[in-house]
C-alpha positions in Angstrom: -0.1 -0.1 0.0 1.2 3.3 -0.9 0.7 5.8 1.8 1.2 8.6 -0.6 -2.5 7.7 -2.0 -3.4 9.3 1.4 -1.6 12.8 0.4 -4.8 15.3 -0.3 -7.1 13.2 1.8 -9.7 13.6 4.9 -9.4 12.2 8.6 -12.1 10.7 10.3 -12.6 9.5 13.6 -15.2 7.2 13.1 -17.9 8.5 11.3 -16.9 12.1 12.0 -14.5 13.9 9.5 -12.2 15.9 11.4 -9.2 16.8 9.1 -7.1 16.3 6.1 -3.9 15.3 4.7 -2.4 18.1 2.0 -0.4 16.9 -0.7 2.7 17.5 1.4 2.0 14.9 4.0 1.0 17.0 6.4 -2.3 16.2 8.9 -4.5 19.2 9.8 -6.7 18.5 12.2 -9.5 21.0 13.6 -7.6 23.8 11.4 -4.1 22.7 13.0 -0.9 20.8 12.1 -0.6 18.0 14.0 1.9 15.4 12.5 3.3 15.2 9.4 2.7 11.6 7.2 5.6 10.4 5.6 6.6 9.1 2.2 7.6 5.7 4.3 4.9 5.7 6.5 5.9 7.3 9.7 3.6 9.6 11.2 5.9 12.4 12.8 5.5 15.3 15.1 7.6 18.7 14.7 9.5 16.3 12.2 11.6 14.7 15.2 9.2 12.9 17.5 7.8 9.6 16.0 4.2 9.3 16.8 3.0 6.5 15.0 3.3 4.6 11.6 1.5 3.2 8.8 2.2 -0.8 7.9 2.4 -2.2 4.4 -1.1 -3.2 5.2 -2.5 0.5 5.9 -3.3 -0.3 9.4 -2.1 2.6 11.3 -0.5 2.2 14.9 0.8 4.4 17.5 3.2 2.8 20.0 2.7 -0.5 18.9 -1.5 -0.1 19.1 -3.5 -0.4 16.4 -5.9 2.9 15.7 -6.7 3.0 12.7 -6.4 2.2 9.3 -6.2 3.7 5.4 -9.8 3.3 3.8 -10.6 1.7 0.0 -10.6 5.3 -1.0 -7.6 6.5 0.8 -9.0 8.5 3.2 -7.5 7.8 7.3 -9.5 6.3 9.5 -8.8 6.5 13.3 -11.1 3.9 15.9 -12.9 6.0 18.4 -12.3 3.2 20.8 -8.9 2.2 20.1 -8.3 6.7 20.5 -9.9 6.4 23.9 
C-alpha cells in the first residue's frame, strides 16, 4: 500500500471528518497541523518525534497499538475506541 495515495485525502475519527492531509503529507485536525505523514509511512510530530506509523497493510499504529487504517478510498480512519 502506498501512503502517498493518502496525500490530499481526509481524516476521520469514527464517522466524523475531523481533518485532512495536504499534498505534502501535513496532517491537519480541527484546523491545526498535528503531524507529518512521510512517504515511508511514519507520522512525525515537529519532524523529530515519531508519533506512529502505517504498516504495509495500511493499518495505523501509535506506540504499537493499532488505532486505525487507510480506507479503500485512501482516507485515514481512526477508531474512536482505540484512541479512547
